[in-house]
DOTI-344799 format. One record per residue (C-alpha): residue number from 0; residue in three letters; chain; z, y, x. Coordinates in Angstrom, 1 decimal. Each point is the difference from the previous one (the first is absolute). Layout:
N
@pos = NUM, code = Ala, unit = A, z = Z, y = Y, x = X
...
REM end
This chain:
339
@pos = 0, code = Unk, unit = A, z = 250.5, y = 198.2, x = 18.7
@pos = 1, code = Unk, unit = A, z = -1.6, y = 3.3, x = 0.9
@pos = 2, code = Unk, unit = A, z = -3.4, y = -1.7, x = 0.3
@pos = 3, code = Unk, unit = A, z = 0.3, y = -1.4, x = -3.5
@pos = 4, code = Unk, unit = A, z = 1.0, y = 3.4, x = -1.3
@pos = 5, code = Unk, unit = A, z = -3.1, y = 1.6, x = 1.7
@pos = 6, code = Unk, unit = A, z = -2.3, y = -2.7, x = -1.5
@pos = 7, code = Unk, unit = A, z = 1.4, y = 0.7, x = -3.5
@pos = 8, code = Unk, unit = A, z = -0.6, y = 3.7, x = 0.4
@pos = 9, code = Unk, unit = A, z = -3.6, y = -0.7, x = 1.2
@pos = 10, code = Unk, unit = A, z = -0.6, y = -2.2, x = -3.0
@pos = 11, code = Unk, unit = A, z = 1.4, y = 2.5, x = -2.4
@pos = 12, code = Unk, unit = A, z = -2.1, y = 2.7, x = 1.5
@pos = 13, code = Unk, unit = A, z = -3.2, y = -2.1, x = -0.2
@pos = 14, code = Unk, unit = A, z = 0.8, y = -0.8, x = -3.7
@pos = 15, code = Unk, unit = A, z = 0.4, y = 3.7, x = -0.7
@pos = 16, code = Unk, unit = A, z = -3.4, y = 0.7, x = 1.5
@pos = 17, code = Unk, unit = A, z = -1.9, y = -2.8, x = -1.9
@pos = 18, code = Unk, unit = A, z = 1.3, y = -0.1, x = -3.5
@pos = 19, code = Unk, unit = A, z = -2.1, y = -1.5, x = -2.7
@pos = 20, code = Unk, unit = A, z = -2.5, y = 2.5, x = -1.6
@pos = 21, code = Unk, unit = A, z = -0.5, y = -1.7, x = -3.4
@pos = 22, code = Unk, unit = A, z = 2.7, y = 2.1, x = -1.7
@pos = 23, code = Unk, unit = A, z = -1.6, y = 3.3, x = 0.9
@pos = 24, code = Unk, unit = A, z = -0.7, y = 2.0, x = -3.2
@pos = 25, code = Unk, unit = A, z = -3.7, y = 0.0, x = -0.9
@pos = 26, code = Unk, unit = A, z = -1.0, y = -3.4, x = 1.4
@pos = 27, code = Unk, unit = A, z = -0.2, y = -1.8, x = -3.4
@pos = 28, code = Unk, unit = A, z = -2.1, y = 2.8, x = -1.4
@pos = 29, code = Unk, unit = A, z = -2.3, y = -0.1, x = 3.0
@pos = 30, code = Unk, unit = A, z = -0.4, y = -3.7, x = -0.4
@pos = 31, code = Unk, unit = A, z = -1.0, y = 0.6, x = -3.6
@pos = 32, code = Unk, unit = A, z = -2.6, y = 2.5, x = 1.0
@pos = 33, code = Unk, unit = A, z = -1.5, y = -2.3, x = 2.7
@pos = 34, code = Unk, unit = A, z = -0.2, y = -2.9, x = -2.5
@pos = 35, code = Unk, unit = A, z = -1.8, y = 2.1, x = -2.6
@pos = 36, code = Unk, unit = A, z = -2.1, y = 2.2, x = 2.3
@pos = 37, code = Unk, unit = A, z = -1.1, y = -2.6, x = 2.7
@pos = 38, code = Unk, unit = A, z = 0.7, y = -3.3, x = -1.7
@pos = 39, code = Unk, unit = A, z = 2.6, y = -1.1, x = 2.6
@pos = 40, code = Unk, unit = A, z = 2.1, y = -3.0, x = -1.1
@pos = 41, code = Unk, unit = A, z = 3.5, y = 1.2, x = -0.9
@pos = 42, code = Unk, unit = A, z = 1.8, y = -3.0, x = 1.4
@pos = 43, code = Unk, unit = A, z = -1.6, y = 0.5, x = 3.4
@pos = 44, code = Unk, unit = A, z = 0.9, y = 3.7, x = 0.2
@pos = 45, code = Unk, unit = A, z = 3.5, y = -0.7, x = -1.1
@pos = 46, code = Unk, unit = A, z = 0.3, y = -2.5, x = 2.8
@pos = 47, code = Unk, unit = A, z = -1.4, y = 2.5, x = 2.5
@pos = 48, code = Unk, unit = A, z = 2.3, y = 2.8, x = -1.0
@pos = 49, code = Unk, unit = A, z = 2.9, y = -2.5, x = -0.1
@pos = 50, code = Unk, unit = A, z = -0.5, y = -0.6, x = 3.7
@pos = 51, code = Unk, unit = A, z = -0.7, y = 3.6, x = 0.9
@pos = 52, code = Unk, unit = A, z = 2.8, y = 1.8, x = 2.0
@pos = 53, code = Unk, unit = A, z = 1.3, y = 3.5, x = -0.4
@pos = 54, code = Unk, unit = A, z = 0.0, y = 1.8, x = 3.3
@pos = 55, code = Unk, unit = A, z = 2.1, y = 3.1, x = 0.2
@pos = 56, code = Unk, unit = A, z = -1.1, y = 0.6, x = 3.6
@pos = 57, code = Unk, unit = A, z = -3.5, y = 0.6, x = -1.4
@pos = 58, code = Unk, unit = A, z = 1.3, y = 2.9, x = -2.0
@pos = 59, code = Unk, unit = A, z = 1.9, y = 1.3, x = 3.0
@pos = 60, code = Unk, unit = A, z = -3.1, y = -0.2, x = 2.2
@pos = 61, code = Unk, unit = A, z = -2.4, y = 1.6, x = -2.3
@pos = 62, code = Unk, unit = A, z = 2.5, y = 2.9, x = -0.7
@pos = 63, code = Unk, unit = A, z = -0.1, y = 0.9, x = 3.7
@pos = 64, code = Unk, unit = A, z = -3.6, y = -0.2, x = 1.2
@pos = 65, code = Unk, unit = A, z = -0.9, y = 0.3, x = 3.7
@pos = 66, code = Unk, unit = A, z = -1.8, y = 3.3, x = -0.7
@pos = 67, code = Unk, unit = A, z = 3.5, y = 1.6, x = -0.4
@pos = 68, code = Unk, unit = A, z = 0.3, y = -0.3, x = 3.8
@pos = 69, code = Unk, unit = A, z = -0.9, y = 2.9, x = 2.3
@pos = 70, code = Unk, unit = A, z = -3.7, y = 0.0, x = 0.8
@pos = 71, code = Unk, unit = A, z = 0.4, y = -0.8, x = 3.7
@pos = 72, code = Unk, unit = A, z = 2.2, y = -3.0, x = -0.7
@pos = 73, code = Unk, unit = A, z = -2.3, y = -1.2, x = -2.8
@pos = 74, code = Unk, unit = A, z = -3.1, y = 0.4, x = 2.2
@pos = 75, code = Unk, unit = A, z = 1.5, y = -1.9, x = 2.9
@pos = 76, code = Unk, unit = A, z = 0.6, y = -3.0, x = -2.1
@pos = 77, code = Unk, unit = A, z = -3.7, y = -0.5, x = -0.5
@pos = 78, code = Unk, unit = A, z = -1.9, y = 1.9, x = 2.7
@pos = 79, code = Unk, unit = A, z = 1.2, y = -1.8, x = 3.1
@pos = 80, code = Unk, unit = A, z = -1.3, y = -2.1, x = 2.8
@pos = 81, code = Unk, unit = A, z = 0.7, y = -3.3, x = -1.7
@pos = 82, code = Unk, unit = A, z = -2.1, y = 0.8, x = -3.1
@pos = 83, code = Unk, unit = A, z = -2.7, y = 1.5, x = 2.2
@pos = 84, code = Unk, unit = A, z = -0.2, y = -3.1, x = 2.2
@pos = 85, code = Unk, unit = A, z = 0.1, y = -2.4, x = -3.0
@pos = 86, code = Unk, unit = A, z = -2.6, y = 2.1, x = -1.7
@pos = 87, code = Unk, unit = A, z = -2.4, y = -0.3, x = 3.0
@pos = 88, code = Unk, unit = A, z = 0.5, y = -3.8, x = -0.1
@pos = 89, code = Unk, unit = A, z = -0.6, y = -0.1, x = -3.8
@pos = 90, code = Unk, unit = A, z = -3.1, y = 2.2, x = 0.4
@pos = 91, code = Unk, unit = A, z = -1.4, y = -2.3, x = 2.7
@pos = 92, code = Unk, unit = A, z = 0.6, y = -3.1, x = -2.1
@pos = 93, code = Unk, unit = A, z = -1.5, y = 1.4, x = -3.3
@pos = 94, code = Unk, unit = A, z = -2.6, y = 2.4, x = 1.5
@pos = 95, code = Unk, unit = A, z = -2.9, y = -1.2, x = -2.0
@pos = 96, code = Unk, unit = A, z = 1.9, y = 0.0, x = -3.3
@pos = 97, code = Unk, unit = A, z = 1.2, y = 3.6, x = 0.7
@pos = 98, code = Unk, unit = A, z = -3.5, y = 1.0, x = 0.7
@pos = 99, code = Unk, unit = A, z = -1.3, y = -1.6, x = -3.2
@pos = 100, code = Unk, unit = A, z = 2.7, y = 1.7, x = -2.0
@pos = 101, code = Unk, unit = A, z = -0.8, y = 3.4, x = 1.5
@pos = 102, code = Unk, unit = A, z = -3.7, y = -0.4, x = -0.7
@pos = 103, code = Unk, unit = A, z = 0.6, y = -1.1, x = -3.6
@pos = 104, code = Unk, unit = A, z = 2.7, y = 2.5, x = -1.1
@pos = 105, code = Unk, unit = A, z = -0.3, y = 2.8, x = 2.5
@pos = 106, code = Unk, unit = A, z = 3.6, y = -0.2, x = 1.1
@pos = 107, code = Unk, unit = A, z = 0.4, y = 0.2, x = 3.8
@pos = 108, code = Unk, unit = A, z = 1.2, y = -3.2, x = 1.7
@pos = 109, code = Unk, unit = A, z = 3.0, y = 1.7, x = 1.6
@pos = 110, code = Unk, unit = A, z = 1.2, y = 1.3, x = -3.4
@pos = 111, code = Unk, unit = A, z = -0.1, y = -3.5, x = -1.5
@pos = 112, code = Unk, unit = A, z = 1.7, y = -1.4, x = 3.0
@pos = 113, code = Unk, unit = A, z = 2.7, y = 2.7, x = -0.1
@pos = 114, code = Unk, unit = A, z = 0.8, y = -0.6, x = -3.6
@pos = 115, code = Unk, unit = A, z = 0.6, y = -3.7, x = 0.7
@pos = 116, code = Unk, unit = A, z = 1.9, y = 0.9, x = 3.1
@pos = 117, code = Unk, unit = A, z = 2.4, y = 2.3, x = -1.8
@pos = 118, code = Unk, unit = A, z = 0.4, y = -2.3, x = -3.0
@pos = 119, code = Unk, unit = A, z = 0.7, y = -3.3, x = 1.6
@pos = 120, code = Unk, unit = A, z = -0.5, y = 0.2, x = 3.8
@pos = 121, code = Unk, unit = A, z = -3.4, y = -1.6, x = -0.5
@pos = 122, code = Unk, unit = A, z = 1.3, y = -2.7, x = -2.3
@pos = 123, code = Unk, unit = A, z = 3.1, y = -0.9, x = 2.1
@pos = 124, code = Unk, unit = A, z = 2.5, y = 1.4, x = -2.5
@pos = 125, code = Unk, unit = A, z = -1.1, y = -0.3, x = -3.6
@pos = 126, code = Unk, unit = A, z = 3.5, y = 0.1, x = -1.4
@pos = 127, code = Unk, unit = A, z = 2.8, y = -2.5, x = -0.8
@pos = 128, code = Unk, unit = A, z = 0.9, y = 0.9, x = -3.5
@pos = 129, code = Unk, unit = A, z = -1.0, y = -2.5, x = -2.7
@pos = 130, code = Unk, unit = A, z = -2.5, y = 2.0, x = -2.1
@pos = 131, code = Unk, unit = A, z = 1.2, y = -1.3, x = -3.4
@pos = 132, code = Unk, unit = A, z = 3.5, y = 1.1, x = 1.0
@pos = 133, code = Unk, unit = A, z = -1.0, y = 3.5, x = 1.3
@pos = 134, code = Unk, unit = A, z = -2.2, y = 0.8, x = -3.0
@pos = 135, code = Unk, unit = A, z = 2.4, y = -1.3, x = -2.6
@pos = 136, code = Unk, unit = A, z = 2.8, y = 2.0, x = 1.5
@pos = 137, code = Unk, unit = A, z = -2.0, y = 3.2, x = 0.1
@pos = 138, code = Unk, unit = A, z = -1.6, y = -0.5, x = -3.4
@pos = 139, code = Unk, unit = A, z = 3.2, y = -0.3, x = -1.8
@pos = 140, code = Unk, unit = A, z = 2.6, y = 1.8, x = 2.1
@pos = 141, code = Unk, unit = A, z = -1.8, y = 3.0, x = 1.5
@pos = 142, code = Unk, unit = A, z = -0.5, y = 2.4, x = -3.0
@pos = 143, code = Unk, unit = A, z = -1.7, y = 2.7, x = 2.1
@pos = 144, code = Unk, unit = A, z = -3.1, y = -2.1, x = 0.5
@pos = 145, code = Unk, unit = A, z = 0.7, y = -2.8, x = -2.5
@pos = 146, code = Unk, unit = A, z = -3.4, y = 0.3, x = -1.8
@pos = 147, code = Unk, unit = A, z = -1.9, y = -0.2, x = 3.3
@pos = 148, code = Unk, unit = A, z = 1.9, y = -3.1, x = 1.2
@pos = 149, code = Unk, unit = A, z = -0.3, y = -1.8, x = -3.4
@pos = 150, code = Unk, unit = A, z = -3.7, y = 0.6, x = 0.2
@pos = 151, code = Unk, unit = A, z = 0.0, y = -1.5, x = 3.6
@pos = 152, code = Unk, unit = A, z = 2.0, y = -2.9, x = -1.2
@pos = 153, code = Unk, unit = A, z = -2.5, y = -0.6, x = -2.8
@pos = 154, code = Unk, unit = A, z = -2.8, y = 0.1, x = 2.6
@pos = 155, code = Unk, unit = A, z = 1.9, y = -2.3, x = 2.3
@pos = 156, code = Unk, unit = A, z = 0.2, y = -2.6, x = -2.8
@pos = 157, code = Unk, unit = A, z = -3.7, y = 0.4, x = -0.6
@pos = 158, code = Unk, unit = A, z = -0.9, y = -0.1, x = 3.7
@pos = 159, code = Unk, unit = A, z = 2.1, y = -3.2, x = 0.5
@pos = 160, code = Unk, unit = A, z = -1.9, y = -1.6, x = -2.9
@pos = 161, code = Unk, unit = A, z = -3.4, y = 1.1, x = 1.3
@pos = 162, code = Unk, unit = A, z = 0.7, y = -1.0, x = 3.7
@pos = 163, code = Unk, unit = A, z = 2.2, y = -3.0, x = -0.9
@pos = 164, code = Unk, unit = A, z = 2.9, y = 1.3, x = 1.9
@pos = 165, code = Unk, unit = A, z = 3.5, y = -1.6, x = -0.3
@pos = 166, code = Unk, unit = A, z = 1.8, y = 3.0, x = -1.6
@pos = 167, code = Unk, unit = A, z = 3.3, y = -1.0, x = 1.6
@pos = 168, code = Unk, unit = A, z = -1.4, y = -0.4, x = 3.5
@pos = 169, code = Unk, unit = A, z = -1.8, y = 3.2, x = 0.9
@pos = 170, code = Unk, unit = A, z = 1.8, y = 2.5, x = 2.1
@pos = 171, code = Unk, unit = A, z = -0.8, y = 3.6, x = 0.8
@pos = 172, code = Unk, unit = A, z = 1.5, y = 3.5, x = 0.3
@pos = 173, code = Unk, unit = A, z = 3.1, y = 1.2, x = -1.8
@pos = 174, code = Unk, unit = A, z = -2.3, y = 1.9, x = -2.4
@pos = 175, code = Unk, unit = A, z = -2.1, y = -3.1, x = -0.8
@pos = 176, code = Unk, unit = A, z = -3.0, y = 0.8, x = 2.3
@pos = 177, code = Unk, unit = A, z = -1.8, y = -3.1, x = 1.2
@pos = 178, code = Unk, unit = A, z = -1.8, y = -1.4, x = 3.0
@pos = 179, code = Unk, unit = A, z = -1.5, y = 1.4, x = 3.2
@pos = 180, code = Unk, unit = A, z = -1.0, y = 3.3, x = -1.5
@pos = 181, code = Unk, unit = A, z = 3.0, y = 0.3, x = -2.4
@pos = 182, code = Unk, unit = A, z = -1.9, y = 0.4, x = -3.2
@pos = 183, code = Unk, unit = A, z = 2.0, y = 0.3, x = -3.2
@pos = 184, code = Unk, unit = A, z = -1.0, y = -2.6, x = -2.5
@pos = 185, code = Unk, unit = A, z = -2.1, y = 2.4, x = -2.1
@pos = 186, code = Unk, unit = A, z = -1.9, y = 1.1, x = 3.2
@pos = 187, code = Unk, unit = A, z = -0.5, y = -3.6, x = 1.0
@pos = 188, code = Unk, unit = A, z = -1.6, y = -0.8, x = -3.3
@pos = 189, code = Unk, unit = A, z = -2.2, y = 3.2, x = 0.0
@pos = 190, code = Unk, unit = A, z = -1.0, y = 0.7, x = 3.6
@pos = 191, code = Unk, unit = A, z = 0.4, y = -3.2, x = 2.0
@pos = 192, code = Unk, unit = A, z = -3.3, y = -1.6, x = 1.1
@pos = 193, code = Unk, unit = A, z = -1.2, y = -3.3, x = 1.4
@pos = 194, code = Unk, unit = A, z = -1.1, y = 1.3, x = 3.4
@pos = 195, code = Unk, unit = A, z = -0.3, y = -3.3, x = 1.8
@pos = 196, code = Unk, unit = A, z = -2.3, y = -1.5, x = -2.5
@pos = 197, code = Unk, unit = A, z = 2.0, y = -3.1, x = -0.9
@pos = 198, code = Unk, unit = A, z = 0.1, y = 0.9, x = -3.7
@pos = 199, code = Unk, unit = A, z = 3.7, y = 0.6, x = 0.0
@pos = 200, code = Unk, unit = A, z = 2.0, y = 3.2, x = 0.4
@pos = 201, code = Unk, unit = A, z = 3.0, y = -0.6, x = 2.2
@pos = 202, code = Unk, unit = A, z = 1.9, y = 3.0, x = 1.2
@pos = 203, code = Unk, unit = A, z = 3.1, y = -2.1, x = 0.9
@pos = 204, code = Unk, unit = A, z = -1.6, y = -1.9, x = 2.9
@pos = 205, code = Unk, unit = A, z = -3.6, y = 1.2, x = 0.6
@pos = 206, code = Unk, unit = A, z = -0.4, y = 3.1, x = 2.2
@pos = 207, code = Unk, unit = A, z = -3.7, y = 0.3, x = -0.8
@pos = 208, code = Unk, unit = A, z = 0.7, y = 0.3, x = -3.7
@pos = 209, code = Unk, unit = A, z = 2.7, y = 2.5, x = 0.9
@pos = 210, code = Unk, unit = A, z = -2.4, y = 2.1, x = 2.1
@pos = 211, code = Unk, unit = A, z = -2.6, y = 0.2, x = -2.7
@pos = 212, code = Unk, unit = A, z = 2.6, y = 0.7, x = -2.7
@pos = 213, code = Unk, unit = A, z = 1.5, y = 2.9, x = 1.8
@pos = 214, code = Unk, unit = A, z = -3.4, y = 1.6, x = 0.4
@pos = 215, code = Unk, unit = A, z = -0.8, y = -0.8, x = -3.7
@pos = 216, code = Unk, unit = A, z = 3.2, y = 1.6, x = -1.1
@pos = 217, code = Unk, unit = A, z = -0.5, y = 3.2, x = 2.0
@pos = 218, code = Unk, unit = A, z = -3.7, y = 0.3, x = -1.1
@pos = 219, code = Unk, unit = A, z = 1.0, y = -0.4, x = -3.6
@pos = 220, code = Unk, unit = A, z = 2.5, y = 2.9, x = 0.3
@pos = 221, code = Unk, unit = A, z = -2.7, y = 2.3, x = 1.4
@pos = 222, code = Unk, unit = A, z = -0.3, y = -0.5, x = 3.7
@pos = 223, code = Unk, unit = A, z = -3.0, y = 1.9, x = 1.3
@pos = 224, code = Unk, unit = A, z = -1.9, y = -1.6, x = 2.9
@pos = 225, code = Unk, unit = A, z = -2.8, y = 1.4, x = 2.1
@pos = 226, code = Unk, unit = A, z = -1.8, y = 2.8, x = -1.8
@pos = 227, code = Unk, unit = A, z = -3.0, y = 2.2, x = 0.8
@pos = 228, code = Unk, unit = A, z = 0.6, y = 3.5, x = 1.1
@pos = 229, code = Unk, unit = A, z = -0.9, y = 2.6, x = -2.7
@pos = 230, code = Unk, unit = A, z = -2.5, y = 2.2, x = 1.8
@pos = 231, code = Unk, unit = A, z = -3.4, y = 1.5, x = -0.4
@pos = 232, code = Unk, unit = A, z = -1.2, y = -1.9, x = 3.1
@pos = 233, code = Unk, unit = A, z = -2.6, y = -2.7, x = -0.4
@pos = 234, code = Unk, unit = A, z = 2.2, y = -2.4, x = 1.8
@pos = 235, code = Unk, unit = A, z = 3.5, y = -0.3, x = -1.4
@pos = 236, code = Unk, unit = A, z = 2.4, y = -1.7, x = 2.5
@pos = 237, code = Unk, unit = A, z = 2.5, y = -2.5, x = -1.2
@pos = 238, code = Unk, unit = A, z = 3.6, y = 1.1, x = -0.1
@pos = 239, code = Unk, unit = A, z = 3.3, y = -1.9, x = -0.2
@pos = 240, code = Unk, unit = A, z = 2.3, y = 2.0, x = -2.3
@pos = 241, code = Unk, unit = A, z = 3.3, y = 0.7, x = 1.7
@pos = 242, code = Unk, unit = A, z = 3.3, y = -1.5, x = -1.2
@pos = 243, code = Unk, unit = A, z = 2.3, y = 2.5, x = 1.6
@pos = 244, code = Unk, unit = A, z = -0.3, y = 2.8, x = 2.6
@pos = 245, code = Unk, unit = A, z = 2.8, y = 1.5, x = 2.0
@pos = 246, code = Unk, unit = A, z = 0.1, y = 3.8, x = -0.4
@pos = 247, code = Unk, unit = A, z = 1.8, y = 3.0, x = 1.3
@pos = 248, code = Unk, unit = A, z = 1.5, y = 2.7, x = -2.3
@pos = 249, code = Unk, unit = A, z = -0.9, y = 3.5, x = 1.3
@pos = 250, code = Unk, unit = A, z = 3.2, y = 1.9, x = 0.8
@pos = 251, code = Unk, unit = A, z = -1.4, y = 3.3, x = -1.3
@pos = 252, code = Unk, unit = A, z = -1.0, y = -1.5, x = -3.4
@pos = 253, code = Unk, unit = A, z = 1.9, y = -1.7, x = -2.8
@pos = 254, code = Unk, unit = A, z = -1.9, y = -2.8, x = -1.7
@pos = 255, code = Unk, unit = A, z = 2.0, y = 0.5, x = -3.2
@pos = 256, code = Unk, unit = A, z = 0.5, y = -2.9, x = -2.4
@pos = 257, code = Unk, unit = A, z = -1.2, y = -3.1, x = 1.7
@pos = 258, code = Unk, unit = A, z = 0.3, y = -2.8, x = -2.7
@pos = 259, code = Unk, unit = A, z = -3.2, y = 1.0, x = -1.8
@pos = 260, code = Unk, unit = A, z = -3.3, y = -1.2, x = 1.5
@pos = 261, code = Unk, unit = A, z = -2.4, y = 2.6, x = 1.4
@pos = 262, code = Unk, unit = A, z = -3.3, y = -0.2, x = 1.8
@pos = 263, code = Unk, unit = A, z = -0.1, y = -0.2, x = 3.7
@pos = 264, code = Unk, unit = A, z = -1.5, y = 3.5, x = 0.0
@pos = 265, code = Unk, unit = A, z = 2.9, y = 1.3, x = -2.1
@pos = 266, code = Unk, unit = A, z = 2.6, y = -1.5, x = 2.3
@pos = 267, code = Unk, unit = A, z = -1.7, y = 1.5, x = 3.0
@pos = 268, code = Unk, unit = A, z = 0.1, y = 3.4, x = -1.7
@pos = 269, code = Unk, unit = A, z = 3.7, y = -0.5, x = -0.5
@pos = 270, code = Unk, unit = A, z = 0.7, y = -0.5, x = 3.7
@pos = 271, code = Unk, unit = A, z = -0.4, y = -3.8, x = 0.3
@pos = 272, code = Unk, unit = A, z = -1.7, y = -0.9, x = 3.3
@pos = 273, code = Unk, unit = A, z = -1.2, y = -3.6, x = 0.1
@pos = 274, code = Unk, unit = A, z = 0.2, y = -2.0, x = 3.2
@pos = 275, code = Unk, unit = A, z = -3.7, y = -1.2, x = -0.3
@pos = 276, code = Unk, unit = A, z = -3.3, y = 1.5, x = -1.2
@pos = 277, code = Unk, unit = A, z = -0.1, y = -0.1, x = -3.9
@pos = 278, code = Unk, unit = A, z = -3.1, y = 2.3, x = -0.3
@pos = 279, code = Unk, unit = A, z = -1.9, y = -2.6, x = -1.9
@pos = 280, code = Unk, unit = A, z = 2.6, y = -0.5, x = -2.7
@pos = 281, code = Unk, unit = A, z = 1.0, y = 3.6, x = -0.8
@pos = 282, code = Unk, unit = A, z = -0.3, y = -0.6, x = -3.7
@pos = 283, code = Unk, unit = A, z = 2.1, y = -3.2, x = 0.0
@pos = 284, code = Unk, unit = A, z = 3.4, y = 0.2, x = -1.8
@pos = 285, code = Unk, unit = A, z = 3.1, y = -0.9, x = 2.0
@pos = 286, code = Unk, unit = A, z = 3.8, y = 0.1, x = -0.3
@pos = 287, code = Unk, unit = A, z = 2.3, y = 1.5, x = 2.7
@pos = 288, code = Unk, unit = A, z = 3.0, y = -2.2, x = 0.7
@pos = 289, code = Unk, unit = A, z = 2.7, y = 0.2, x = 2.6
@pos = 290, code = Unk, unit = A, z = 2.3, y = -2.4, x = 1.9
@pos = 291, code = Unk, unit = A, z = 3.2, y = 0.7, x = 1.8
@pos = 292, code = Unk, unit = A, z = -0.3, y = -1.0, x = 3.7
@pos = 293, code = Unk, unit = A, z = 2.2, y = 0.6, x = 3.0
@pos = 294, code = Unk, unit = A, z = -1.8, y = 3.2, x = 0.8
@pos = 295, code = Unk, unit = A, z = 0.2, y = 1.4, x = -3.5
@pos = 296, code = Unk, unit = A, z = -2.7, y = -0.2, x = -2.7
@pos = 297, code = Unk, unit = A, z = -3.3, y = -1.8, x = 0.4
@pos = 298, code = Unk, unit = A, z = -2.8, y = 1.0, x = -2.5
@pos = 299, code = Unk, unit = A, z = -2.9, y = -2.1, x = -1.1
@pos = 300, code = Unk, unit = A, z = -3.0, y = 0.6, x = -2.3
@pos = 301, code = Unk, unit = A, z = -0.5, y = -3.2, x = -2.0
@pos = 302, code = Unk, unit = A, z = -3.1, y = -0.9, x = -2.0
@pos = 303, code = Unk, unit = A, z = -1.1, y = -2.3, x = -2.8
@pos = 304, code = Unk, unit = A, z = 0.2, y = -3.2, x = 2.1
@pos = 305, code = Unk, unit = A, z = 3.6, y = 0.8, x = 0.9
@pos = 306, code = Unk, unit = A, z = 0.9, y = 0.3, x = -3.7
@pos = 307, code = Unk, unit = A, z = -1.8, y = -3.3, x = -0.6
@pos = 308, code = Unk, unit = A, z = 2.4, y = -1.7, x = 2.4
@pos = 309, code = Unk, unit = A, z = 2.9, y = 1.4, x = -2.0
@pos = 310, code = Unk, unit = A, z = -1.3, y = -2.1, x = -3.0
@pos = 311, code = Unk, unit = A, z = 1.2, y = -3.0, x = 2.1
@pos = 312, code = Unk, unit = A, z = 3.4, y = 1.6, x = 0.3
@pos = 313, code = Unk, unit = A, z = 0.7, y = 3.3, x = -1.5
@pos = 314, code = Unk, unit = A, z = 1.4, y = 1.7, x = 3.1
@pos = 315, code = Unk, unit = A, z = -1.5, y = 2.5, x = 2.5
@pos = 316, code = Unk, unit = A, z = 2.2, y = -1.7, x = 2.6
@pos = 317, code = Unk, unit = A, z = -1.7, y = -3.3, x = -0.7
@pos = 318, code = Unk, unit = A, z = -3.5, y = 1.3, x = 0.0
@pos = 319, code = Unk, unit = A, z = 0.5, y = 1.9, x = 3.3
@pos = 320, code = Unk, unit = A, z = 1.5, y = -3.1, x = 1.6
@pos = 321, code = Unk, unit = A, z = -3.0, y = -2.1, x = -1.0
@pos = 322, code = Unk, unit = A, z = -2.3, y = 2.7, x = 1.4
@pos = 323, code = Unk, unit = A, z = 1.9, y = 0.4, x = 3.3
@pos = 324, code = Unk, unit = A, z = 0.3, y = -3.8, x = 0.5
@pos = 325, code = Unk, unit = A, z = -3.8, y = -0.3, x = -0.7
@pos = 326, code = Unk, unit = A, z = -0.7, y = 2.8, x = 2.6
@pos = 327, code = Unk, unit = A, z = 2.3, y = -1.6, x = 2.6
@pos = 328, code = Unk, unit = A, z = -1.6, y = -3.4, x = -0.4
@pos = 329, code = Unk, unit = A, z = -3.5, y = 1.4, x = 0.2
@pos = 330, code = Unk, unit = A, z = 0.9, y = 2.0, x = 3.1
@pos = 331, code = Unk, unit = A, z = 1.6, y = -3.0, x = 1.7
@pos = 332, code = Unk, unit = A, z = -3.1, y = -2.1, x = -0.8
@pos = 333, code = Unk, unit = A, z = -2.4, y = 2.5, x = 1.4
@pos = 334, code = Unk, unit = A, z = 1.7, y = 2.7, x = 2.0
@pos = 335, code = Unk, unit = A, z = -3.4, y = 1.6, x = 1.0
@pos = 336, code = Unk, unit = A, z = -0.4, y = 1.1, x = -3.7
@pos = 337, code = Unk, unit = A, z = 3.4, y = 1.6, x = -0.2
@pos = 338, code = Unk, unit = A, z = 0.1, y = 3.6, x = -1.3
REM end
């Protein structure tokens, strides 16, 4: 008897988590818009949304993002021996593709690798939420970002038509991100590239396309690759712009307000002492950010390329995690080049 009662409770709980989404306010109007704007067939969309499920756990999850965790806990979830080891294996397997992406887009191989490592553990965990369910739930029951998710739902419908996806079969993150690099549908349609040359863009199953697409995305948002040093010398050496540099805050000086970017020279004058030589980029703007660690506060100067990473996920925690995982993988691959 107890077992029957437990099963009933489980079924009721499951039903509460997967109610039909068709009655959510705004769906009929959305269908009208898609029919007029993109020539979708009304009956097909009504069938799709009739089978879409409302997922309250999606609302719960997006309302408590991982970045609310303390920095040390958040970092440990991504910068750890498992992801470093798996990153080395992925690098070895796709070495030529990573090299090609670096040459074409100027994004270092380890940064591309780390983005994929943080997002999906190199394609091993691309998400279990049915995309139509997640996007429908967020588009019509998450007012804070409803416009954004309605746009992504629109792009998902278009993407499925372009790629001939089964709308009801694709699974991804709770926010509707797709595939190995976790691209939102709009990013998939805009920045994804056919990097394996088979005349088809597949971020769901093809790591080579994912590698090229991550590099394409970061380049499009302003990643600066190798540049020439600005000097009066005849020969201008090549420089790799830094992403982030660990610094010390001078005890006898107060840096003042730290949120506004300043040049490296201005930060130095304010008592910021970098852990490496930045003489060649004294005029470069940077932000000063801090993280709470076991010993207290840890300060970093972060540059343009760091901010480009935040365009993937708008969080300094996220960008620093990508940077530190990239550095850890690079060091593990070639310890002789460690700083």
